[in-house]
DSSP file (Angstrom, degrees, kcal/mol; ACC not computed):
  #  RESIDUE AA STRUCTURE BP1 BP2  ACC     N-H-->O    O-->H-N    N-H-->O    O-->H-N    TCO  KAPPA ALPHA  PHI   PSI    X-CA   Y-CA   Z-CA
    1    1 A M     >        0   0    0      0, 0.0     4,-1.8     0, 0.0     5,-0.2   0.000 360.0 360.0 360.0 -33.7  -44.5  128.5   36.1
    2    2 A A  H  >  +     0   0    0      2,-0.2     4,-1.3     1,-0.2     5,-0.1   0.747 360.0  52.7 -74.3 -18.0  -42.6  125.7   38.0
    3    3 A I  H  > S+     0   0    0      2,-0.2     4,-2.5     3,-0.1     5,-0.2   0.949 106.8  51.2 -73.2 -48.1  -45.8  124.3   39.4
    4    4 A S  H  > S+     0   0    0      1,-0.3     4,-2.3     2,-0.2     5,-0.2   0.920 109.4  51.9 -62.3 -43.3  -47.5  123.9   36.0
    5    5 A K  H  X S+     0   0    0     -4,-1.8     4,-2.7     1,-0.2    -1,-0.3   0.907 111.1  47.6 -60.4 -39.9  -44.4  122.1   34.6
    6    6 A A  H  X S+     0   0    0     -4,-1.3     4,-2.5     1,-0.2    -1,-0.2   0.931 112.3  48.3 -65.2 -38.7  -44.5  119.7   37.5
    7    7 A V  H  X S+     0   0    0     -4,-2.5     4,-2.1     2,-0.2    -2,-0.2   0.897 113.5  47.3 -64.5 -39.4  -48.2  119.2   37.0
    8    8 A I  H  X S+     0   0    0     -4,-2.3     4,-2.3    -5,-0.2    -2,-0.2   0.924 113.1  49.9 -71.4 -42.3  -47.7  118.6   33.2
    9    9 A A  H  X S+     0   0    0     -4,-2.7     4,-2.1     1,-0.2    -2,-0.2   0.919 110.9  48.8 -65.9 -42.1  -44.7  116.2   33.9
   10   10 A S  H  X S+     0   0    0     -4,-2.5     4,-2.2     1,-0.2    -1,-0.2   0.895 110.6  51.1 -66.3 -40.7  -46.7  114.1   36.4
   11   11 A L  H  X S+     0   0    0     -4,-2.1     4,-2.9    -5,-0.2    -1,-0.2   0.930 110.0  49.3 -61.0 -45.0  -49.6  113.9   34.0
   12   12 A L  H  X S+     0   0    0     -4,-2.3     4,-2.1     1,-0.2    -2,-0.2   0.912 111.8  47.9 -56.4 -46.0  -47.4  112.6   31.3
   13   13 A V  H  X S+     0   0    0     -4,-2.1     4,-1.8     2,-0.2    -1,-0.2   0.836 111.7  51.3 -71.1 -35.3  -45.8  110.1   33.6
   14   14 A S  H  X S+     0   0    0     -4,-2.2     4,-3.3     2,-0.2     5,-0.3   0.947 110.6  49.2 -61.4 -54.5  -49.4  108.9   34.8
   15   15 A L  H  X S+     0   0    0     -4,-2.9     4,-2.5     1,-0.2    -2,-0.2   0.908 111.6  48.9 -60.8 -40.5  -50.5  108.5   31.2
   16   16 A L  H  X S+     0   0    0     -4,-2.1     4,-1.8    -5,-0.2    -1,-0.2   0.889 111.4  46.5 -59.0 -45.0  -47.5  106.5   30.4
   17   17 A I  H  X S+     0   0    0     -4,-1.8     4,-2.8     2,-0.2     5,-0.2   0.908 113.1  51.7 -69.8 -43.2  -47.8  104.2   33.3
   18   18 A F  H  X S+     0   0    0     -4,-3.3     4,-2.6     1,-0.2     5,-0.2   0.943 110.0  49.9 -61.7 -41.7  -51.7  103.8   32.5
   19   19 A H  H  X S+     0   0    0     -4,-2.5     4,-2.4    -5,-0.3    -1,-0.2   0.913 111.2  47.9 -65.1 -40.8  -50.9  102.9   28.9
   20   20 A L  H  X S+     0   0    0     -4,-1.8     4,-2.3     2,-0.2    -1,-0.2   0.912 113.7  48.2 -65.7 -43.8  -48.2  100.3   29.9
   21   21 A V  H  X S+     0   0    0     -4,-2.8     4,-2.6     2,-0.2    -2,-0.2   0.896 111.3  48.2 -61.0 -40.8  -50.6   98.7   32.4
   22   22 A E  H  X S+     0   0    0     -4,-2.6     4,-2.5    -5,-0.2     5,-0.2   0.935 112.0  50.8 -66.0 -44.0  -53.5   98.6   29.9
   23   23 A A  H  X S+     0   0    0     -4,-2.4     4,-2.3    -5,-0.2    -1,-0.2   0.925 112.5  46.5 -59.0 -42.6  -51.2   97.0   27.3
   24   24 A D  H  X S+     0   0    0     -4,-2.3     4,-1.8     2,-0.2    -1,-0.2   0.934 112.1  49.5 -64.0 -42.2  -50.0   94.3   29.8
   25   25 A N  H  X S+     0   0    0     -4,-2.6     4,-2.9     1,-0.2    -1,-0.2   0.902 111.7  50.4 -65.0 -41.6  -53.6   93.5   31.0
   26   26 A H  H  X S+     0   0    0     -4,-2.5     4,-0.7     1,-0.2    -1,-0.2   0.919 112.2  48.1 -60.3 -45.3  -54.6   93.2   27.1
   27   27 A E  H  < S+     0   0    0     -4,-2.3    -1,-0.2    -5,-0.2    -2,-0.2   0.841 112.9  45.3 -62.8 -37.0  -51.7   90.8   26.6
   28   28 A M  H  < S+     0   0    0     -4,-1.8     3,-0.4     1,-0.2    -2,-0.2   0.918 115.5  47.2 -75.8 -45.9  -52.4   88.6   29.6
   29   29 A A  H  < S+     0   0    0     -4,-2.9    -1,-0.2     1,-0.2    -2,-0.2   0.520  95.8  75.1 -80.1  -3.5  -56.3   88.4   28.9
   30   30 A S     <  +     0   0    0     -4,-0.7    -1,-0.2    -5,-0.1     2,-0.2  -0.175  62.8 142.9-107.0  43.8  -56.0   87.6   25.3
   31   31 A G  E     -A   39   0A   0      8,-1.0     8,-2.5    -3,-0.4     2,-0.3  -0.562  44.1-130.9 -79.1 154.8  -54.9   83.9   25.6
   32   32 A R  E     -A   38   0A   0      6,-0.2     2,-0.2    56,-0.2     6,-0.2  -0.792  15.9-158.3-110.6 144.0  -56.2   81.7   23.1
   33   33 A N    >   -     0   0    0      4,-1.2     3,-2.6    -2,-0.3    44,-0.0  -0.548  48.6 -75.3-107.9-178.6  -58.0   78.3   23.5
   34   34 A E  T 3  S+     0   0    0      1,-0.3    -2,-0.0    -2,-0.2    55,-0.0   0.772 130.2  51.3 -48.6 -43.6  -58.4   75.4   21.0
   35   35 A G  T 3  S-     0   0    0      2,-0.1    -1,-0.3     1,-0.1     3,-0.1   0.346 112.4-115.1 -79.2  -1.8  -61.2   77.3   19.1
   36   36 A G  S <  S+     0   0    0     -3,-2.6     2,-0.3     1,-0.3    -2,-0.1   0.478  71.1 140.6  76.4   1.6  -59.1   80.5   18.7
   37   37 A V        -     0   0    0      1,-0.1    -4,-1.2    -5,-0.0    -1,-0.3  -0.609  60.9-105.3 -77.2 131.4  -61.6   82.2   20.8
   38   38 A A  E     -A   32   0A   0     -2,-0.3     2,-0.4    -6,-0.2    -6,-0.2  -0.329  35.9-163.5 -53.7 135.2  -60.1   84.8   23.4
   39   39 A R  E     -A   31   0A   0     -8,-2.5    -8,-1.0   -10,-0.1     2,-0.1  -0.992   9.6-138.2-123.8 129.8  -60.2   83.5   26.9
   40   40 A T    >   -     0   0    0     -2,-0.4     3,-0.6   -10,-0.1   -11,-0.1  -0.473  25.1-109.9 -88.7 168.2  -59.8   85.8   29.9
   41   41 A L  T 3  S+     0   0    0      1,-0.2    -1,-0.1    -2,-0.1   -12,-0.0   0.728 115.7  64.3 -62.7 -22.7  -57.7   85.1   33.0
   42   42 A L  T 3  S+     0   0    0      1,-0.1     2,-0.9   -13,-0.1    -1,-0.2   0.882  87.4  81.6 -69.4 -38.7  -60.9   84.7   35.1
   43   43 A E    <   -     0   0    0     -3,-0.6     2,-0.5    33,-0.0    -1,-0.1  -0.556  66.7-169.3 -75.6 108.9  -61.9   81.6   33.0
   44   44 A K        -     0   0    0     -2,-0.9    29,-0.1     1,-0.0    33,-0.0  -0.852  17.6-131.0 -94.2 128.7  -60.0   78.6   34.3
   45   45 A I        -     0   0    0     -2,-0.5     2,-1.4    27,-0.1     3,-0.1  -0.321  29.1-100.4 -72.8 161.1  -60.1   75.5   32.2
   46   46 A D     >  -     0   0    0      1,-0.2     4,-2.1     2,-0.1     5,-0.2  -0.730  39.5-172.8 -84.7  96.4  -61.0   72.1   33.8
   47   47 A C  H  > S+     0   0    0     -2,-1.4     4,-2.6     2,-0.2     5,-0.3   0.865  78.8  56.3 -52.8 -45.1  -57.4   70.7   34.1
   48   48 A A  H  > S+     0   0    0      1,-0.2     4,-2.9     2,-0.2    -1,-0.2   0.955 112.8  40.7 -52.1 -58.9  -58.6   67.3   35.3
   49   49 A A  H  > S+     0   0    0      1,-0.2     4,-1.6     2,-0.2    -1,-0.2   0.894 116.4  48.7 -62.5 -45.0  -60.8   66.8   32.2
   50   50 A A  H  X S+     0   0    0     -4,-2.1     4,-2.1     2,-0.2    -1,-0.2   0.905 115.9  44.1 -61.2 -46.1  -58.2   68.3   29.7
   51   51 A C  H  X S+     0   0    0     -4,-2.6     4,-3.1     2,-0.2     5,-0.3   0.927 108.8  57.8 -69.9 -47.1  -55.3   66.1   31.2
   52   52 A N  H  X S+     0   0    0     -4,-2.9     4,-0.7    -5,-0.3    -1,-0.2   0.906 110.1  43.6 -52.2 -45.2  -57.5   63.1   31.2
   53   53 A G  H  < S+     0   0    0     -4,-1.6     3,-0.3     1,-0.2     4,-0.2   0.863 116.9  46.4 -67.0 -37.7  -58.1   63.5   27.5
   54   54 A R  H  < S+     0   0    0     -4,-2.1     3,-0.3     1,-0.2    -2,-0.2   0.817 119.7  39.8 -72.4 -30.3  -54.3   64.2   26.8
   55   55 A C  H >< S+     0   0    0     -4,-3.1     3,-2.0     1,-0.2    -1,-0.2   0.438  82.5 103.6 -99.8  -1.1  -53.1   61.3   29.0
   56   56 A R  T 3< S+     0   0    0     -4,-0.7    -1,-0.2     1,-0.3    -2,-0.1   0.788  86.3  40.8 -60.9 -31.1  -55.7   58.7   28.0
   57   57 A L  T 3  S+     0   0    0     -3,-0.3    -1,-0.3    -4,-0.2    -2,-0.1   0.388  89.3 117.4 -87.5  -2.2  -53.3   56.8   25.6
   58   58 A S    <   -     0   0    0     -3,-2.0     3,-0.5     1,-0.1    -3,-0.1  -0.357  63.5-142.0 -75.0 146.9  -50.3   57.0   27.8
   59   59 A S  S    S+     0   0    0      1,-0.3     2,-0.3    -2,-0.1    -1,-0.1   0.695 104.3  43.5 -78.6 -17.5  -48.7   53.9   29.2
   60   60 A R  S  > S+     0   0    0      1,-0.1     4,-2.8    -5,-0.1    -1,-0.3  -0.571  70.3 163.2-126.2  72.2  -48.2   55.8   32.4
   61   61 A Q  H  > S+     0   0    0     -3,-0.5     4,-2.8    -2,-0.3     5,-0.2   0.814  72.3  53.1 -64.7 -35.9  -51.4   57.7   33.1
   62   62 A R  H  > S+     0   0    0      2,-0.2     4,-2.2     1,-0.2    -1,-0.2   0.947 114.5  43.9 -67.2 -45.4  -51.0   58.6   36.7
   63   63 A L  H  > S+     0   0    0      1,-0.2     4,-2.7     2,-0.2     5,-0.2   0.960 115.8  49.3 -66.1 -46.1  -47.4   60.2   35.9
   64   64 A C  H  X S+     0   0    0     -4,-2.8     4,-2.4     1,-0.2    -2,-0.2   0.898 110.6  46.9 -61.1 -39.8  -48.8   61.8   32.9
   65   65 A N  H  X S+     0   0    0     -4,-2.8     4,-1.9     2,-0.2    -1,-0.2   0.847 112.7  51.6 -66.3 -35.2  -51.9   63.3   34.6
   66   66 A R  H  X S+     0   0    0     -4,-2.2     4,-1.9    -5,-0.2    -2,-0.2   0.971 114.2  41.4 -58.5 -55.3  -49.7   64.6   37.4
   67   67 A A  H  X S+     0   0    0     -4,-2.7     4,-2.4     1,-0.2     3,-0.2   0.932 116.8  49.9 -59.2 -50.1  -47.2   66.3   35.0
   68   68 A C  H  X S+     0   0    0     -4,-2.4     4,-2.8    -5,-0.2    -1,-0.2   0.807 107.2  54.9 -61.1 -39.7  -50.1   67.6   32.8
   69   69 A G  H  X S+     0   0    0     -4,-1.9     4,-2.5     2,-0.2    -1,-0.2   0.882 107.6  48.3 -58.3 -44.5  -51.9   69.0   35.8
   70   70 A T  H  X S+     0   0    0     -4,-1.9     4,-2.4    -3,-0.2    -2,-0.2   0.940 113.1  48.3 -65.8 -47.5  -49.0   71.0   37.0
   71   71 A C  H  X S+     0   0    0     -4,-2.4     4,-2.9     1,-0.2     5,-0.3   0.928 112.1  50.1 -56.1 -45.8  -48.5   72.4   33.5
   72   72 A C  H  X S+     0   0    0     -4,-2.8     4,-4.2     1,-0.2     5,-0.3   0.934 107.4  52.2 -57.6 -47.0  -52.1   73.1   33.2
   73   73 A Q  H  < S+     0   0    0     -4,-2.5    -1,-0.2     1,-0.2    -2,-0.2   0.903 114.5  43.9 -51.2 -44.7  -52.3   74.9   36.5
   74   74 A R  H  < S+     0   0    0     -4,-2.4    -1,-0.2     1,-0.1    -2,-0.2   0.891 128.0  25.5 -70.6 -42.0  -49.4   77.1   35.5
   75   75 A C  H  < S-     0   0    0     -4,-2.9    -2,-0.2    -5,-0.2    -3,-0.2   0.671  88.8-134.0 -97.1 -19.1  -50.4   77.9   31.9
   76   76 A N  S  < S+     0   0    0     -4,-4.2     2,-0.3    -5,-0.3    -4,-0.1   0.904  77.0  95.2  58.5  36.7  -54.3   77.5   32.0
   77   77 A C        -     0   0    0     -5,-0.3    -2,-0.2    -6,-0.2    -1,-0.2  -0.956  50.8-174.5-159.8 139.2  -53.9   75.5   28.8
   78   78 A V        -     0   0    0     -2,-0.3   -44,-0.2    -3,-0.1    -9,-0.0  -0.995  35.0-118.3-136.9 127.9  -53.6   72.0   27.6
   79   79 A P        -     0   0    0      0, 0.0     2,-0.1     0, 0.0     7,-0.1  -0.318  37.5-104.3 -63.4 147.9  -53.0   71.3   23.9
   80   80 A P  S    S+     0   0    0      0, 0.0     3,-0.2     0, 0.0     2,-0.1  -0.415  82.0  28.6 -70.8 147.1  -55.7   69.3   22.1
   81   81 A G  S    S-     0   0    0      1,-0.2     3,-0.1    -2,-0.1     0, 0.0  -0.409 100.8 -74.0  95.4-173.5  -55.2   65.6   21.3
   82   82 A T  S    S+     0   0    0      1,-0.2     2,-0.3    -2,-0.1    -1,-0.2   0.622 109.3   7.6-101.0 -16.5  -53.1   63.0   23.0
   83   83 A S  S    S+     0   0    0     -3,-0.2    -1,-0.2   -28,-0.0   -28,-0.0  -0.980 107.1   8.8-153.0 167.4  -49.7   64.5   21.7
   84   84 A G        +     0   0    0     -2,-0.3     0, 0.0    21,-0.2     0, 0.0  -0.220  60.9 117.4  58.9-147.9  -48.2   67.3   19.8
   85   85 A N    >   +     0   0    0      1,-0.1     3,-1.3    -6,-0.1     4,-0.4   0.774  35.5 146.5  62.0  28.0  -50.3   70.4   18.9
   86   86 A T  G >   +     0   0    0      1,-0.3     3,-0.7     2,-0.2     7,-0.4   0.663  53.3  75.3 -75.5  -8.2  -47.9   72.5   21.1
   87   87 A K  G 3  S+     0   0    0      1,-0.2    -1,-0.3     2,-0.1    -2,-0.1   0.771  90.1  60.7 -69.8 -20.9  -48.3   75.6   18.9
   88   88 A V  G <  S+     0   0    0     -3,-1.3    -1,-0.2     1,-0.3   -56,-0.2   0.795 117.6  25.9 -67.1 -29.3  -51.7   76.1   20.5
   89   89 A C    <>  +     0   0    0     -3,-0.7     4,-2.1    -4,-0.4    -1,-0.3  -0.675  64.7 172.6-138.5  77.4  -50.2   76.4   23.9
   90   90 A P  H  > S+     0   0    0      0, 0.0     4,-1.2     0, 0.0     5,-0.1   0.843  82.2  56.1 -64.5 -30.5  -46.6   77.8   23.8
   91   91 A C  H >> S+     0   0    0      2,-0.2     4,-1.1     1,-0.2     3,-0.9   0.967 107.2  49.6 -57.7 -52.3  -46.5   78.2   27.7
   92   92 A Y  H 34 S+     0   0    0      1,-0.3    12,-0.4     2,-0.2     3,-0.4   0.895 114.4  46.0 -54.9 -43.4  -47.3   74.5   28.1
   93   93 A A  H 3< S+     0   0    0     -4,-2.1    -1,-0.3    -7,-0.4    -2,-0.2   0.677 106.2  57.6 -79.0 -10.8  -44.6   73.5   25.6
   94   94 A S  H << S+     0   0    0     -4,-1.2    -1,-0.2    -3,-0.9    -2,-0.2   0.703  78.8 108.0 -86.1 -21.2  -41.9   75.7   27.0
   95   95 A L     <  -     0   0    0     -4,-1.1     8,-1.5    -3,-0.4     9,-0.5  -0.296  48.5-177.0 -57.8 133.7  -41.9   74.2   30.5
   96   96 A T  B     -B  102   0B   0      6,-0.3     6,-0.2     7,-0.1     2,-0.1  -0.916  24.2-114.1-132.1 169.2  -38.9   72.1   31.3
   97   97 A T    >   -     0   0    0      4,-3.4     3,-1.8    -2,-0.3     6,-0.1  -0.292  45.1 -94.6 -83.9 174.9  -37.6   69.9   34.2
   98   98 A H  T 3  S+     0   0    0      1,-0.3    -1,-0.1     2,-0.1    -2,-0.0   0.782 129.1  57.2 -62.1 -23.3  -34.5   70.8   36.2
   99   99 A G  T 3  S-     0   0    0      2,-0.1    -1,-0.3     3,-0.0     3,-0.1   0.508 120.1-110.3 -82.6  -4.6  -32.7   68.5   33.7
  100  100 A G  S <  S+     0   0    0     -3,-1.8     2,-0.2     1,-0.3    -2,-0.1   0.507  76.3 130.9  88.9   4.1  -33.8   70.6   30.7
  101  101 A R  S    S-     0   0    0      1,-0.1    -4,-3.4     2,-0.0    -1,-0.3  -0.595  71.8 -84.1 -91.7 154.5  -36.2   67.9   29.4
  102  102 A K  B     -B   96   0B   0     -6,-0.2    -6,-0.3    -2,-0.2    -1,-0.1  -0.358  35.8-161.1 -66.8 131.0  -39.8   68.8   28.5
  103  103 A K        +     0   0    0     -8,-1.5    -1,-0.1   -11,-0.1    -7,-0.1   0.905  65.4  71.4 -82.6 -42.9  -42.0   68.8   31.5
  104  104 A C              0   0    0     -9,-0.5   -36,-0.1   -12,-0.4   -40,-0.1  -0.619 360.0 360.0 -89.7 133.1  -45.4   68.5   29.9
  105  105 A P              0   0    0      0, 0.0   -21,-0.2     0, 0.0    -1,-0.1   0.487 360.0 360.0 -68.5 360.0  -46.7   65.4   28.2
């Protein structure tokens, strides 16, 4: 009787862990791009091209591209347009410098 209780308990724990891992994988893999289409983690965006588009009107393009590139690498997302549109990419919008200022252009 004790063995069957141990087996049942281990099966329940295994199912719980499996469910948690699958839920986490689903959350991570359901990132959204500009078109609203799901993008998996395996698909990396072209950060150089995205940041060139984002920083094309900046007065300090090299600085803008460097900061944007760092943010893009961390978030795998760059908001469309030259400014704003941060709702599309919350990770990009939430990164800050040590001083508490927005890191991403």
